[in-house]
N, C-alpha and C positions, 0 to 999 in steps of 0.2 A: 599218180602219187598217192601215197597213203596219207591218212589224216595226220598222223604224228609227224610226217615229213613236211607237210604243209605248215603245221604249227611251228616247226623248227625254222622254216623259211620265213614265216611271219616274225618270229623272234629276231632273226638275223636282220631283216629289213627294218624293224623297229630300232635296233641298235645302230644301224647305218644311218637312219633318219636322225637320231639324236646326235650322232657324231658329226654329220654334215651340218646340222643346225649350229653346233658349237664352232666348227671351222669357219663356216660362212657368216657367222654372227647374224643369223636370220632365224626368227622364231618359227617361220613356216606356217603361221596361222592361216594364211590364204591358201597355200598349196595343200595343206593337210586337212582342210575343213571338212571335206567329204569323208575322209577316213575317220576323223573324230566323230562325225555324225553317225557312223555305223555302230559305234560303241561295242566293238569287238577287239579284244586284246589277246595276245598269245597266251596269257595266263588263264583265259577262260576256256579251258580244255573241253568243257561241257557243250560249248557252241558247236554247231554242225560243221562238217567239212566244207559245205558250200559257203557258209558264212566266213570261215577262215580264208577260203580261196578268194572270195570277194574282197576281203580285207587286204590280202596280199596284192591284188591288182590295184586297189585304190591307193595303197601305200606306195607301190612302185610308181604309179602315176604322179603322186605327190613328190617323190624323190626326183623324177624327171623334170617336173615343173620347177622345183626348187633350184636345180642345177641350171635350167634354162633361164630362170629369172636372175641368176647370179653370174651372168656372162659366160656360160658354158653352152654356146649355141649348138643347134643340131639335134636337140632332143625333143623338139615339138612333135615330130612325126611319131616318135616312140610314145610320147604322152597321149596323143590322140588314139593310137592303137590300143594302149592300155585302158583308156576310157571305154573304147568299144568292147574290149574283152570283159571289163567289169559289168557293162550293161547286160551281157549274155548271162551272167551269174545272178543278176538281180531278179527277184520276184516282184510281182506287183506290190506286195506288202513293203518290200525294201524301198522301192521307188516312192511309194506314198510316204513312208517314214522320213526319207531324206528330204522330200519336199516340205513336209510338216516342220521339220527342224530348221529348214531354210527360212520359213516364214517367222518362226519364233526368234531366231538369231538376228 
């Protein structure tokens, strides 16, 4: 995928996240904590393709977790695979930043 396509997907998933949070009446703070810690939004087009790809995987994992926690079973395997995929796109710096933000939060 090209960077602009990944950013479009990122935007779509963010809209889906917001829509699901409204429908399910769940703020998703737990499910989307890792995505929020990345601090990458689709509006930040200057961020790298890798950062947007990582954000897409983290956001997708959060959506799967949100649905699983809202009595839509069967998405736990998808969630764990998305977590594994996001690990592949993380640099040591990303892993360190996420751990730092975990400690602060």
